[in-house]
C-alpha positions, 0 to 999 in steps of 0.5 A: 880938571880930572874926570870920566871920559864917559857919561857917569851912571845914575848915581844912588839917591844916598849919594850925594849927602853922603858924598857931602859928609865925607868932605866936609870930613877931610876939610875939617880941622881936625882932618889928619888928611887936611893937615899932612895937605897943608904941610906940602906946595901945592894945600892951596890946589887942594883946597880948591880941589876938594870945595870945588868938589864939596859945592857940585856935590851940593849943587846935585843934591838939589 
């Protein structure tokens, strides 16, 4: 898993809900990005990674 080496700075309070909405758009059935990844051999890993990201964001939102 990739991540920053240092501490992540505090983010504005409105960042997390916006990020969740962006991830939801990426994972939506009509998403071209999702379609393109679906055509690769890494599709399942990509979906798991983005879904994990959404979970992290959701927990951070409280």
